[in-house]
LORO-403819 format. One record per residue (C-alpha): residue in three letters; x, y, z. Coordinates in pm, 1 decimal. Layout:
BEGIN
<pt r="ala" east="X" north="Y" up="Z"/>
...
This chain:
BEGIN
<pt r="arg" east="-3506.9" north="196.8" up="-5211.7"/>
<pt r="pro" east="-3127.9" north="59.7" up="-5254.7"/>
<pt r="ala" east="-2942.7" north="349.1" up="-5040.8"/>
<pt r="arg" east="-3214.4" north="331.6" up="-4794.5"/>
<pt r="arg" east="-3146.9" north="-104.0" up="-4753.3"/>
<pt r="arg" east="-2746.6" north="-27.2" up="-4763.5"/>
<pt r="thr" east="-2758.9" north="201.5" up="-4472.3"/>
<pt r="leu" east="-3013.7" north="-14.6" up="-4252.8"/>
<pt r="leu" east="-2777.6" north="-316.6" up="-4343.0"/>
<pt r="ala" east="-2463.8" north="-57.3" up="-4205.5"/>
<pt r="leu" east="-2657.2" north="14.2" up="-3898.5"/>
<pt r="phe" east="-2789.5" north="-337.2" up="-3794.1"/>
<pt r="pro" east="-2473.8" north="-453.9" up="-3587.2"/>
<pt r="leu" east="-2556.1" north="-94.7" up="-3379.7"/>
<pt r="leu" east="-2963.6" north="-183.9" up="-3368.5"/>
<pt r="leu" east="-2874.8" north="-554.8" up="-3272.0"/>
<pt r="ala" east="-2591.2" north="-462.3" up="-2971.3"/>
<pt r="leu" east="-2817.2" north="-235.6" up="-2841.7"/>
<pt r="thr" east="-3156.7" north="-456.8" up="-2855.8"/>
<pt r="leu" east="-2950.5" north="-730.9" up="-2702.1"/>
<pt r="pro" east="-2902.3" north="-780.7" up="-2315.5"/>
<pt r="ala" east="-2575.2" north="-713.2" up="-2192.4"/>
<pt r="gly" east="-2354.2" north="-1020.7" up="-2112.7"/>
<pt r="pro" east="-2278.3" north="-1125.4" up="-1762.9"/>
<pt r="ala" east="-2084.7" north="-919.8" up="-1551.9"/>
<pt r="arg" east="-1751.8" north="-1045.7" up="-1488.3"/>
<pt r="ala" east="-1754.8" north="-1231.9" up="-1185.8"/>
<pt r="val" east="-1532.1" north="-1117.7" up="-845.3"/>
<pt r="asp" east="-1331.7" north="-1397.4" up="-701.1"/>
<pt r="val" east="-1418.2" north="-1421.8" up="-317.0"/>
<pt r="val" east="-1193.9" north="-1566.1" up="-67.2"/>
<pt r="asn" east="-1330.6" north="-1612.9" up="278.2"/>
<pt r="thr" east="-1007.1" north="-1810.6" up="453.5"/>
<pt r="pro" east="-728.7" north="-1667.5" up="543.3"/>
<pt r="ile" east="-413.9" north="-1846.9" up="606.6"/>
<pt r="trp" east="-348.4" north="-1710.9" up="930.9"/>
<pt r="glu" east="-554.8" north="-1500.7" up="1152.6"/>
<pt r="phe" east="-304.1" north="-1311.7" up="1424.6"/>
<pt r="glu" east="-474.5" north="-1308.1" up="1759.5"/>
<pt r="gly" east="-347.9" north="-1123.5" up="2090.8"/>
<pt r="his" east="-418.8" north="-793.5" up="2094.5"/>
<pt r="thr" east="-728.5" north="-684.1" up="2336.5"/>
<pt r="gln" east="-873.8" north="-432.2" up="2121.5"/>
<pt r="gln" east="-915.1" north="-337.3" up="1775.3"/>
<pt r="val" east="-590.9" north="-356.9" up="1521.1"/>
<pt r="arg" east="-618.3" north="-47.0" up="1340.5"/>
<pt r="ala" east="-261.2" north="-48.2" up="1149.4"/>
<pt r="val" east="-70.4" north="-335.5" up="955.0"/>
<pt r="ala" east="282.4" north="-382.4" up="784.7"/>
<pt r="phe" east="514.1" north="-611.4" up="640.4"/>
<pt r="ser" east="871.3" north="-657.4" up="699.1"/>
<pt r="pro" east="1079.4" north="-550.5" up="403.5"/>
<pt r="asp" east="1156.9" north="-957.9" up="372.5"/>
<pt r="gly" east="783.0" north="-1075.1" up="421.4"/>
<pt r="leu" east="843.8" north="-1297.4" up="654.9"/>
<pt r="gln" east="668.5" north="-1053.2" up="958.3"/>
<pt r="ala" east="370.1" north="-905.0" up="1013.1"/>
<pt r="leu" east="343.3" north="-601.2" up="1226.1"/>
<pt r="thr" east="21.2" north="-488.7" up="1406.5"/>
<pt r="gly" east="-51.2" north="-140.9" up="1579.1"/>
<pt r="ser" east="-355.2" north="-162.5" up="1812.1"/>
<pt r="val" east="-599.8" north="43.5" up="2052.6"/>
<pt r="asp" east="-417.4" north="-186.2" up="2330.5"/>
<pt r="asn" east="-142.2" north="9.7" up="2378.8"/>
<pt r="thr" east="78.0" north="-259.0" up="2199.7"/>
<pt r="ala" east="280.3" north="-293.1" up="1881.3"/>
<pt r="arg" east="314.4" north="-682.2" up="1813.1"/>
<pt r="leu" east="555.9" north="-843.8" up="1568.8"/>
<pt r="trp" east="450.1" north="-1219.1" up="1437.9"/>
<pt r="asn" east="606.0" north="-1482.8" up="1249.2"/>
<pt r="ala" east="441.2" north="-1483.4" up="871.7"/>
<pt r="val" east="526.9" north="-1777.7" up="804.8"/>
<pt r="asn" east="394.7" north="-2016.8" up="1102.5"/>
<pt r="gly" east="119.8" north="-1736.0" up="1268.2"/>
<pt r="thr" east="269.6" north="-1680.0" up="1610.8"/>
<pt r="glu" east="347.6" north="-1367.2" up="1753.9"/>
<pt r="val" east="715.6" north="-1312.9" up="1827.2"/>
<pt r="arg" east="710.9" north="-1019.9" up="2033.6"/>
<pt r="gln" east="544.1" north="-674.3" up="2163.2"/>
<pt r="phe" east="614.7" north="-328.7" up="2186.9"/>
<pt r="val" east="528.2" north="-155.8" up="2486.6"/>
<pt r="gly" east="592.7" north="209.3" up="2591.2"/>
<pt r="his" east="337.0" north="385.9" up="2424.2"/>
<pt r="thr" east="30.7" north="543.3" up="2678.8"/>
<pt r="his" east="-266.1" north="550.1" up="2452.5"/>
<pt r="asn" east="-395.6" north="356.6" up="2135.8"/>
<pt r="ile" east="-135.8" north="310.9" up="1877.2"/>
<pt r="tyr" east="-262.4" north="393.2" up="1520.6"/>
<pt r="ser" east="24.7" north="364.7" up="1260.3"/>
<pt r="val" east="309.6" north="115.7" up="1182.4"/>
<pt r="ala" east="602.1" north="84.2" up="971.1"/>
<pt r="phe" east="939.8" north="-110.8" up="912.6"/>
<pt r="ser" east="1249.9" north="65.8" up="811.7"/>
<pt r="pro" east="1409.3" north="-29.8" up="469.9"/>
<pt r="asp" east="1634.7" north="-264.6" up="625.2"/>
<pt r="gly" east="1372.3" north="-439.1" up="841.1"/>
<pt r="thr" east="1573.8" north="-364.4" up="1217.9"/>
<pt r="arg" east="1325.8" north="-70.0" up="1292.5"/>
<pt r="val" east="978.5" north="-25.4" up="1380.6"/>
<pt r="leu" east="815.9" north="294.2" up="1384.1"/>
<pt r="thr" east="487.8" north="336.6" up="1599.8"/>
<pt r="gly" east="251.9" north="660.2" up="1596.3"/>
<pt r="ser" east="46.4" north="666.7" up="1929.1"/>
<pt r="arg" east="-276.2" north="901.3" up="2043.1"/>
<pt r="asp" east="-50.6" north="967.2" up="2327.0"/>
<pt r="gly" east="85.8" north="1245.7" up="2095.9"/>
<pt r="thr" east="452.7" north="1098.5" up="2020.6"/>
<pt r="ala" east="633.3" north="870.4" up="1749.3"/>
<pt r="arg" east="829.4" north="582.6" up="1849.8"/>
<pt r="leu" east="1145.0" north="391.2" up="1685.9"/>
<pt r="trp" east="1223.6" north="26.0" up="1850.6"/>
<pt r="asn" east="1459.9" north="-260.6" up="1772.8"/>
<pt r="thr" east="1279.0" north="-499.2" up="1592.3"/>
<pt r="ala" east="1514.4" north="-743.5" up="1718.3"/>
<pt r="thr" east="1449.5" north="-672.2" up="2055.9"/>
<pt r="gly" east="1134.9" north="-489.8" up="2150.9"/>
<pt r="asp" east="1375.5" north="-186.7" up="2327.6"/>
<pt r="glu" east="1261.0" north="136.2" up="2218.0"/>
<pt r="val" east="1546.9" north="336.8" up="2049.6"/>
<pt r="gln" east="1404.6" north="649.0" up="1951.9"/>
<pt r="lys" east="1101.5" north="888.0" up="2068.1"/>
<pt r="phe" east="962.8" north="1181.7" up="1857.9"/>
<pt r="glu" east="840.8" north="1463.3" up="2056.2"/>
<pt r="gly" east="648.0" north="1758.2" up="1918.1"/>
<pt r="his" east="358.4" north="1680.9" up="1771.0"/>
<pt r="thr" east="78.9" north="1876.2" up="2027.8"/>
<pt r="asp" east="-167.0" north="1576.2" up="1970.5"/>
<pt r="ile" east="-242.2" north="1259.9" up="1801.9"/>
<pt r="val" east="-28.7" north="1071.0" up="1586.9"/>
<pt r="tyr" east="-229.9" north="912.4" up="1356.3"/>
<pt r="ala" east="58.3" north="862.1" up="1060.7"/>
<pt r="val" east="426.3" north="758.7" up="1020.6"/>
<pt r="ala" east="642.0" north="632.0" up="756.1"/>
<pt r="tyr" east="995.6" north="606.9" up="660.3"/>
<pt r="ser" east="1204.3" north="744.1" up="392.4"/>
<pt r="pro" east="1302.9" north="501.0" up="121.6"/>
<pt r="asp" east="1665.5" north="539.9" up="231.5"/>
<pt r="gly" east="1592.8" north="509.4" up="592.4"/>
<pt r="thr" east="1731.4" north="841.5" up="777.6"/>
<pt r="gln" east="1434.2" north="1053.3" up="802.0"/>
<pt r="val" east="1050.6" north="968.7" up="973.1"/>
<pt r="leu" east="749.1" north="1154.9" up="846.0"/>
<pt r="thr" east="456.9" north="1163.7" up="1075.7"/>
<pt r="gly" east="50.4" north="1307.4" up="1047.7"/>
<pt r="ser" east="-124.3" north="1509.8" up="1364.6"/>
<pt r="his" east="-441.8" north="1564.5" up="1476.3"/>
<pt r="asp" east="-285.2" north="1939.0" up="1539.2"/>
<pt r="glu" east="-308.3" north="1992.0" up="1149.7"/>
<pt r="thr" east="62.3" north="1956.5" up="1084.7"/>
<pt r="ala" east="263.8" north="1660.9" up="911.4"/>
<pt r="arg" east="649.1" north="1694.1" up="1033.0"/>
<pt r="leu" east="983.2" north="1560.8" up="937.7"/>
<pt r="trp" east="1223.9" north="1403.9" up="1178.8"/>
<pt r="asp" east="1587.7" north="1295.5" up="1198.6"/>
<pt r="ala" east="1553.6" north="903.7" up="1254.5"/>
<pt r="ala" east="1905.6" north="866.5" up="1397.7"/>
<pt r="thr" east="1838.1" north="1152.8" up="1636.1"/>
<pt r="gly" east="1515.4" north="1225.2" up="1678.3"/>
<pt r="asp" east="1517.6" north="1619.3" up="1619.4"/>
<pt r="glu" east="1254.8" north="1744.4" up="1428.9"/>
<pt r="ile" east="1353.5" north="1901.4" up="1073.0"/>
<pt r="arg" east="1043.7" north="2074.1" up="959.8"/>
<pt r="lys" east="700.5" north="2093.8" up="962.2"/>
<pt r="phe" east="447.2" north="2092.1" up="691.1"/>
<pt r="glu" east="202.3" north="2334.2" up="711.1"/>
<pt r="gly" east="-133.3" north="2419.1" up="541.1"/>
<pt r="his" east="-391.0" north="2173.1" up="604.1"/>
<pt r="thr" east="-691.9" north="2309.9" up="829.2"/>
<pt r="ser" east="-744.7" north="1987.1" up="1001.9"/>
<pt r="trp" east="-595.0" north="1675.9" up="1111.2"/>
<pt r="val" east="-381.3" north="1469.5" up="899.1"/>
<pt r="phe" east="-482.4" north="1109.5" up="894.9"/>
<pt r="ser" east="-232.9" north="980.6" up="607.7"/>
<pt r="val" east="139.9" north="1027.8" up="488.0"/>
<pt r="ala" east="353.5" north="866.7" up="270.9"/>
<pt r="phe" east="712.8" north="945.6" up="100.3"/>
<pt r="ser" east="763.2" north="958.3" up="-270.9"/>
<pt r="pro" east="961.8" north="625.5" up="-387.7"/>
<pt r="asp" east="1267.8" north="865.1" up="-438.6"/>
<pt r="gly" east="1222.7" north="1031.2" up="-94.3"/>
<pt r="thr" east="1181.0" north="1389.8" up="-299.7"/>
<pt r="glu" east="827.9" north="1439.9" up="-249.4"/>
<pt r="val" east="625.9" north="1425.9" up="58.4"/>
<pt r="leu" east="219.4" north="1333.8" up="19.3"/>
<pt r="thr" east="-58.3" north="1430.5" up="316.2"/>
<pt r="gly" east="-392.4" north="1326.2" up="332.0"/>
<pt r="ser" east="-688.1" north="1552.0" up="560.0"/>
<pt r="asn" east="-980.4" north="1568.9" up="746.3"/>
<pt r="asp" east="-992.0" north="1877.0" up="605.2"/>
<pt r="ala" east="-1105.8" north="1691.6" up="253.0"/>
<pt r="thr" east="-752.6" north="1805.3" up="72.2"/>
<pt r="val" east="-423.0" north="1589.6" up="-33.5"/>
<pt r="arg" east="-118.3" north="1789.3" up="-69.6"/>
<pt r="leu" east="196.7" north="1696.2" up="-241.5"/>
<pt r="trp" east="509.5" north="1888.6" up="-87.1"/>
<pt r="asn" east="892.1" north="1912.8" up="-127.5"/>
<pt r="thr" east="1063.7" north="1738.9" up="136.0"/>
<pt r="ala" east="1349.4" north="1921.7" up="139.1"/>
<pt r="thr" east="1164.9" north="2271.7" up="161.9"/>
<pt r="gly" east="883.8" north="2238.6" up="343.9"/>
<pt r="asp" east="716.6" north="2389.9" up="63.0"/>
<pt r="glu" east="376.3" north="2286.4" up="-80.2"/>
<pt r="ile" east="385.5" north="2210.0" up="-473.2"/>
<pt r="arg" east="1.0" north="2175.2" up="-531.6"/>
<pt r="glu" east="-314.7" north="1980.4" up="-410.7"/>
<pt r="ile" east="-420.5" north="1676.5" up="-580.5"/>
<pt r="gly" east="-765.8" north="1604.5" up="-646.7"/>
<pt r="glu" east="-1088.7" north="1748.2" up="-500.5"/>
<pt r="tyr" east="-1336.1" north="1573.8" up="-223.9"/>
<pt r="pro" east="-1649.3" north="1599.5" up="-82.5"/>
<pt r="asp" east="-1517.4" north="1475.0" up="269.0"/>
<pt r="phe" east="-1200.6" north="1432.3" up="476.2"/>
<pt r="val" east="-934.3" north="1161.7" up="277.6"/>
<pt r="arg" east="-865.4" north="822.4" up="491.7"/>
<pt r="ser" east="-532.2" north="708.4" up="321.6"/>
<pt r="val" east="-288.1" north="812.5" up="60.9"/>
<pt r="ala" east="-44.9" north="590.5" up="-165.3"/>
<pt r="phe" east="243.2" north="682.6" up="-398.8"/>
<pt r="ser" east="254.7" north="410.1" up="-720.3"/>
<pt r="pro" east="606.3" north="248.6" up="-711.7"/>
<pt r="asp" east="706.3" north="457.4" up="-989.7"/>
<pt r="gly" east="603.6" north="789.7" up="-799.9"/>
<pt r="asn" east="377.5" north="890.8" up="-1095.4"/>
<pt r="arg" east="55.9" north="844.8" up="-929.0"/>
<pt r="val" east="-114.4" north="914.2" up="-637.6"/>
<pt r="leu" east="-381.9" north="698.2" up="-476.8"/>
<pt r="thr" east="-665.5" north="817.6" up="-185.9"/>
<pt r="gly" east="-935.0" north="674.8" up="-3.5"/>
<pt r="ser" east="-1237.1" north="889.1" up="195.3"/>
<pt r="gln" east="-1545.6" north="887.3" up="274.6"/>
<pt r="his" east="-1871.9" north="724.6" up="71.2"/>
<pt r="gly" east="-1661.3" north="438.4" up="-78.8"/>
<pt r="ser" east="-1403.9" north="646.1" up="-269.3"/>
<pt r="val" east="-1121.3" north="522.7" up="-402.8"/>
<pt r="gln" east="-967.6" north="728.6" up="-665.0"/>
<pt r="leu" east="-625.7" north="724.3" up="-880.1"/>
<pt r="trp" east="-438.4" north="1058.0" up="-985.6"/>
<pt r="asp" east="-159.4" north="1204.8" up="-1229.3"/>
<pt r="thr" east="109.6" north="1293.4" up="-935.7"/>
<pt r="ala" east="238.7" north="1564.5" up="-1200.4"/>
<pt r="thr" east="-72.8" north="1721.4" up="-1292.9"/>
<pt r="gly" east="-318.4" north="1646.9" up="-1056.0"/>
<pt r="glu" east="-593.5" north="1505.5" up="-1292.2"/>
<pt r="asn" east="-771.4" north="1238.9" up="-1206.2"/>
<pt r="ile" east="-745.6" north="903.0" up="-1411.6"/>
<pt r="arg" east="-1030.3" north="666.9" up="-1302.2"/>
<pt r="gln" east="-1257.9" north="577.4" up="-982.0"/>
<pt r="phe" east="-1241.7" north="223.6" up="-836.3"/>
<pt r="thr" east="-1633.2" north="177.6" up="-692.7"/>
<pt r="gly" east="-1783.5" north="-97.0" up="-501.1"/>
<pt r="his" east="-1683.3" north="0.2" up="-142.7"/>
<pt r="gly" east="-1982.7" north="88.0" up="85.8"/>
<pt r="gly" east="-1912.1" north="413.5" up="328.7"/>
<pt r="leu" east="-1559.1" north="509.7" up="450.6"/>
<pt r="val" east="-1230.9" north="388.5" up="276.1"/>
<pt r="phe" east="-996.9" north="366.0" up="533.8"/>
<pt r="ser" east="-661.5" north="223.8" up="433.9"/>
<pt r="val" east="-516.0" north="216.6" up="-8.2"/>
<pt r="thr" east="-203.5" north="50.4" up="-116.2"/>
<pt r="phe" east="-13.9" north="-26.4" up="-449.2"/>
<pt r="ser" east="74.2" north="-388.3" up="-537.1"/>
<pt r="pro" east="474.6" north="-410.0" up="-545.6"/>
<pt r="asp" east="458.3" north="-361.3" up="-910.9"/>
<pt r="gly" east="221.6" north="-106.3" up="-947.6"/>
<pt r="thr" east="-56.8" north="-344.3" up="-1154.7"/>
<pt r="lys" east="-304.4" north="-360.0" up="-876.2"/>
<pt r="val" east="-448.6" north="-166.4" up="-589.4"/>
<pt r="leu" east="-544.0" north="-315.0" up="-255.1"/>
<pt r="thr" east="-794.7" north="-110.5" up="-41.0"/>
<pt r="gly" east="-983.1" north="-217.9" up="288.3"/>
<pt r="gly" east="-1263.1" north="-13.7" up="447.8"/>
<pt r="asn" east="-1603.4" north="-36.1" up="705.0"/>
<pt r="asp" east="-1799.7" north="-232.5" up="473.0"/>
<pt r="ser" east="-1571.1" north="-533.5" up="635.1"/>
<pt r="ser" east="-1429.8" north="-625.2" up="313.7"/>
<pt r="val" east="-1020.6" north="-638.4" up="118.1"/>
<pt r="arg" east="-1053.3" north="-581.8" up="-241.9"/>
<pt r="ile" east="-775.0" north="-620.9" up="-508.4"/>
<pt r="trp" east="-823.5" north="-382.6" up="-838.1"/>
<pt r="asp" east="-662.1" north="-370.6" up="-1126.4"/>
<pt r="ala" east="-511.3" north="-59.9" up="-1172.9"/>
<pt r="ala" east="-567.2" north="-31.8" up="-1523.9"/>
<pt r="thr" east="-938.7" north="-50.4" up="-1578.8"/>
<pt r="gly" east="-1054.3" north="29.5" up="-1226.7"/>
<pt r="val" east="-1204.1" north="-367.8" up="-1190.3"/>
<pt r="glu" east="-1241.4" north="-550.3" up="-893.9"/>
<pt r="ile" east="-1094.1" north="-864.9" up="-906.8"/>
<pt r="arg" east="-1082.4" north="-1052.0" up="-579.6"/>
<pt r="arg" east="-1254.9" north="-968.8" up="-275.2"/>
<pt r="phe" east="-1157.1" north="-1092.5" up="83.5"/>
<pt r="val" east="-1405.8" north="-1128.6" up="364.1"/>
<pt r="gly" east="-1391.5" north="-1277.3" up="757.5"/>
<pt r="gln" east="-1310.5" north="-935.4" up="969.1"/>
<pt r="thr" east="-1620.4" north="-918.2" up="1134.5"/>
<pt r="asn" east="-1577.0" north="-547.0" up="1160.1"/>
<pt r="phe" east="-1399.1" north="-227.3" up="968.7"/>
<pt r="val" east="-1117.5" north="-297.0" up="787.6"/>
<pt r="thr" east="-884.3" north="-26.1" up="924.3"/>
<pt r="ser" east="-520.6" north="-141.6" up="725.8"/>
<pt r="val" east="-414.3" north="-326.6" up="443.1"/>
<pt r="ala" east="-54.6" north="-390.5" up="311.0"/>
<pt r="phe" east="82.7" north="-601.4" up="19.5"/>
<pt r="ser" east="370.0" north="-848.5" up="85.9"/>
<pt r="pro" east="694.7" north="-713.9" up="-61.8"/>
<pt r="asp" east="642.6" north="-973.5" up="-343.9"/>
<pt r="gly" east="276.1" north="-923.3" up="-394.4"/>
<pt r="met" east="146.5" north="-1282.6" up="-270.8"/>
<pt r="lys" east="26.0" north="-1239.6" up="19.7"/>
<pt r="val" east="-211.8" north="-988.5" up="143.2"/>
<pt r="leu" east="-261.6" north="-815.5" up="525.5"/>
<pt r="ser" east="-550.5" north="-686.0" up="693.6"/>
<pt r="gly" east="-634.1" north="-528.5" up="1029.9"/>
<pt r="gly" east="-956.8" north="-521.9" up="1221.7"/>
<pt r="gly" east="-1132.7" north="-243.7" up="1388.1"/>
<pt r="ser" east="-1405.3" north="-254.0" up="1663.6"/>
<pt r="ala" east="-1517.1" north="-573.1" up="1788.3"/>
<pt r="asp" east="-1251.2" north="-779.6" up="1574.4"/>
<pt r="his" east="-935.4" north="-748.2" up="1719.1"/>
<pt r="thr" east="-744.5" north="-963.3" up="1484.8"/>
<pt r="ala" east="-533.7" north="-906.3" up="1127.7"/>
<pt r="arg" east="-512.3" north="-1127.9" up="919.3"/>
<pt r="leu" east="-300.6" north="-1282.1" up="637.6"/>
<pt r="trp" east="-425.7" north="-1390.6" up="307.5"/>
<pt r="glu" east="-299.0" north="-1580.8" up="-20.7"/>
<pt r="ser" east="-340.0" north="-1258.2" up="-300.8"/>
<pt r="gly" east="-366.5" north="-1488.2" up="-533.8"/>
<pt r="leu" east="-184.2" north="-1275.6" up="-789.3"/>
<pt r="glu" east="92.9" north="-1428.7" up="-1015.0"/>
<pt r="pro" east="442.1" north="-1348.1" up="-990.1"/>
<pt r="ala" east="577.8" north="-1100.7" up="-1291.1"/>
<pt r="ile" east="861.9" north="-1353.5" up="-1310.1"/>
<pt r="pro" east="784.7" north="-1713.3" up="-1200.2"/>
<pt r="pro" east="1053.5" north="-1848.5" up="-910.7"/>
<pt r="glu" east="1189.6" north="-2126.0" up="-1157.1"/>
<pt r="ala" east="1236.4" north="-1921.4" up="-1459.0"/>
<pt r="arg" east="1424.1" north="-1658.6" up="-1292.1"/>
<pt r="ala" east="1631.4" north="-1921.3" up="-1073.0"/>
<pt r="ile" east="1799.9" north="-2001.4" up="-1448.7"/>
<pt r="gly" east="1827.5" north="-1674.9" up="-1563.9"/>
<pt r="asp" east="1524.4" north="-1663.4" up="-1819.2"/>
<pt r="phe" east="1371.0" north="-1335.4" up="-1722.1"/>
<pt r="asn" east="1121.4" north="-1331.8" up="-2026.3"/>
<pt r="asn" east="1010.3" north="-1698.1" up="-1930.8"/>
<pt r="asp" east="1017.8" north="-1772.9" up="-2266.4"/>
<pt r="gly" east="1222.8" north="-2141.1" up="-2190.1"/>
<pt r="cys" east="1569.8" north="-1983.3" up="-2343.9"/>
<pt r="val" east="1844.0" north="-1816.2" up="-2183.0"/>
<pt r="asn" east="2013.0" north="-1608.0" up="-2440.5"/>
<pt r="phe" east="2065.6" north="-1207.1" up="-2546.2"/>
<pt r="gln" east="1686.8" north="-1080.3" up="-2479.8"/>
<pt r="asp" east="1734.1" north="-1202.5" up="-2081.6"/>
<pt r="phe" east="2061.6" north="-1010.7" up="-2117.1"/>
<pt r="val" east="1889.0" north="-689.6" up="-2246.4"/>
<pt r="phe" east="1614.9" north="-715.4" up="-1970.7"/>
<pt r="leu" east="1886.4" north="-763.3" up="-1704.6"/>
<pt r="leu" east="2051.8" north="-425.6" up="-1793.3"/>
<pt r="glu" east="1726.3" north="-214.2" up="-1849.9"/>
<pt r="ser" east="1625.5" north="-366.2" up="-1496.0"/>
<pt r="trp" east="1901.4" north="-358.7" up="-1311.7"/>
<pt r="gly" east="1800.2" north="-235.0" up="-941.1"/>
<pt r="glu" east="1447.4" north="-234.0" up="-987.7"/>
<pt r="arg" east="1236.5" north="-434.9" up="-762.8"/>
<pt r="ile" east="1018.0" north="-745.4" up="-906.9"/>
<pt r="asp" east="796.3" north="-939.8" up="-740.9"/>
<pt r="gly" east="966.8" north="-753.0" up="-397.0"/>
<pt r="val" east="1344.4" north="-877.4" up="-497.9"/>
<pt r="gln" east="1577.5" north="-667.4" up="-655.5"/>
<pt r="ile" east="1765.8" north="-739.1" up="-976.5"/>
<pt r="gly" east="2128.9" north="-732.3" up="-940.4"/>
<pt r="phe" east="2428.1" north="-969.7" up="-911.9"/>
<pt r="thr" east="2283.5" north="-1273.2" up="-841.4"/>
<pt r="asp" east="2031.0" north="-1287.2" up="-1138.6"/>
<pt r="phe" east="2351.5" north="-1195.5" up="-1356.8"/>
<pt r="val" east="2502.8" north="-1470.4" up="-1202.4"/>
<pt r="ala" east="2246.8" north="-1709.9" up="-1256.5"/>
<pt r="met" east="2179.9" north="-1586.1" up="-1660.3"/>
<pt r="leu" east="2571.1" north="-1690.4" up="-1688.1"/>
<pt r="glu" east="2569.7" north="-2014.1" up="-1567.4"/>
<pt r="asn" east="2281.2" north="-2092.6" up="-1742.2"/>
<pt r="trp" east="2353.7" north="-1902.0" up="-2047.5"/>
<pt r="gly" east="2182.3" north="-2116.1" up="-2396.9"/>
<pt r="glu" east="1947.0" north="-2331.5" up="-2158.6"/>
<pt r="gly" east="1668.3" north="-2467.6" up="-2354.3"/>
<pt r="cys" east="1748.8" north="-2294.2" up="-2681.9"/>
């Protein structure tokens, strides 16, 4: 009997946990009001992007135009006119001086951001260009097409460098790795493939999918791959092994667009359930939901500092919308201004070590560098 009593006492916490009702699920923060609605397109907005400084927004539409907007006051700055059919993808060059667009007319085009003039045309695909991306160093352009290929181009000359061949259906999405040495493609053939940029050789397939893959993205460190596909599927994968890390469950139907926050800790998604969602990359838990687009969300983007979210709407909704992300900066601006990188109220040797270890990295969208070093020296010992 004493032994049985001890056993029951030991099992009591487990039995209690199994019989008590589960606690309430964590409430998702729902945001209904955007900062701005960018109105002007006459057809659905299929693509959005932020400028590298976060001060401008770019949209591409089925009305055959791309448009530049002031992200501070919500006004239209200029239009990029020249495509003869729908624009499906847009991107900025790393320095922000060029705008890249991909179209149903089978071309990708490069434009002067400041003037709106067309400066380059990339011709060679035999069908719709669904996706475009700029290499991290700004020297190359990547495109994905209905002709089942992805192609690499010289940004300065417009010459085709190589093809990435192997998909058996349309290439919906493309991305460069952060160091530019690898290329990622997502396709209607229900595969995601990793390629060597320099040789065009396929490295591996990443993941398995029951249906087509609509969107792919690299994490900022390049170690993870994010995919969005049919049936509300958003998945995180290990780049090196192709193994699944986790899923983000909640969207209903097709997920059109996926991306990482600048620091890689959050995931942003948009789908045909008309919602935009932020998730914790480490846990898969939904943190925030943005509602208001009156139809499916075709494209989403984080601002370079992670403080804003941009979304584009399809079908009857011809707008793009700018939202407050609600995320906190990795380093509060007032702390960074004095070189207090760990935000402990004291500028000291720990901040110097952080500076050395983070030199050249982008934190909150701004590169750690000489300006931070000067701020630290000028305020050395402050608050200690």
